C-alpha positions in Angstrom: 43.8 100.5 41.5 46.9 102.6 41.1 49.1 99.5 41.2 47.1 97.8 38.5 47.2 100.9 36.3 51.0 100.7 36.5 51.4 96.9 36.4 49.5 96.0 33.1 51.1 98.7 30.9 54.6 97.8 32.3 54.0 94.1 31.6 52.8 94.8 28.1 55.8 97.1 27.4 58.4 94.7 28.9 57.2 91.5 27.2 58.4 92.4 23.7 61.8 93.5 25.0 62.2 90.2 26.9 61.1 88.2 23.9 64.2 89.5 22.1 66.4 88.5 25.1 65.1 85.1 26.2 62.9 84.2 23.3 59.2 84.4 23.0 57.4 82.1 25.4 56.5 81.5 29.0 59.9 82.6 30.4 59.6 86.0 28.9 56.0 86.3 30.1 56.9 85.4 33.7 60.0 87.7 33.7 57.8 90.5 32.3 55.4 90.0 35.2 58.3 89.9 37.7 59.8 93.1 36.4 56.4 94.8 36.1 55.6 93.9 39.7 58.9 95.2 41.1 58.9 98.4 39.0 55.3 99.0 39.8 56.1 98.7 43.5 58.9 101.3 43.1 56.5 103.7 41.4 53.6 103.3 43.8 55.5 102.9 47.1 56.0 106.6 47.7 52.3 107.2 47.4 51.6 104.4 49.8 54.1 105.8 52.3 52.3 109.1 52.3 48.9 107.3 52.6 50.0 105.2 55.6 51.6 108.2 57.3 48.4 110.3 56.8 46.2 107.5 58.1 48.4 107.1 61.2 48.3 110.8 61.9 44.5 110.9 61.5 44.0 108.0 63.9 45.7 109.9 66.7 44.2 113.3 65.9 41.1 115.0 67.1 40.9 116.9 63.8 41.2 114.4 60.9 41.1 117.2 58.3 44.5 118.5 59.3 46.3 115.7 57.5 45.8 116.1 53.8 47.9 114.1 51.4 50.0 117.0 50.1 50.5 118.4 53.6 51.6 115.0 54.8 54.0 114.5 51.9 55.5 118.0 52.5 56.0 117.2 56.2 57.6 113.9 55.3 60.0 115.6 52.9 60.9 118.3 55.5 61.6 115.6 58.1 63.8 113.3 56.1 64.1 114.3 52.4 63.4 111.4 50.1 64.1 108.6 52.7 60.6 108.4 54.2 59.1 107.9 50.7 61.3 104.8 50.2 60.5 103.2 53.6 59.5 99.6 53.0 60.5 99.7 49.3 62.7 96.6 49.3 60.2 94.3 50.9 57.3 95.7 48.8 59.3 95.3 45.6 60.2 91.7 46.4 56.6 90.9 47.3 55.3 92.4 44.1 58.1 90.8 42.0 56.9 87.4 43.2 53.2 88.3 42.8 53.8 89.8 39.3 55.4 86.6 38.0 52.9 84.3 39.7 49.9 86.4 38.6 51.1 86.5 35.0 51.8 82.7 35.0 48.3 82.0 36.3 46.5 84.6 34.1 48.2 83.3 30.9 47.8 79.6 31.9 51.5 78.9 31.7 
């Protein structure tokens, strides 16, 4: 849900800018989808990293309530600064770049 909340506004904002660069048409639409996918991944990846860490901590703990989102994020930052929040970002951005362009192409019937 968070990814969609980021993707669609980004796609709508990028499309007019790309129209001016590559001309209005399917190329601009697909590029807007590609860029929205990659930028959306960059925006959402830190939240996903905290979520995955929190889930992994809960699965090995007798007390699942000890691993709240903010406590997990704080612990991650204390352990490695910003690096743990960027883990997996390159592969996620590439996946969402491809997905974004493909999804836009299929959705708009290009």
